[in-house]
Steps between C-alpha positions, in 0.01 A plus 500: 500500500838432657652384172380810313637726775834319493515532122425873527772547761745303284422713194534819705833380638624425147392846383676664794814296434504623140452863605716525812832364612529227764540727804189702412304179445605370842401832658159480333451141618591599857247786479229260381582258782488789748156604376386136525619478861329829587180374337511181706572702814201725434290190432601354836423828678158507336439143612603587855262795504 
């Protein structure tokens, strides 16, 4: 499960790198990390409730 997800993320990152320049790739990665943090925050709020 984890390995397949990592492979998917790696392939997606390679595709993005081919399509965008470095700055846009970094911006996309930061956006994904931001969504991940928000998801974890929501998960914690749900657990608190």
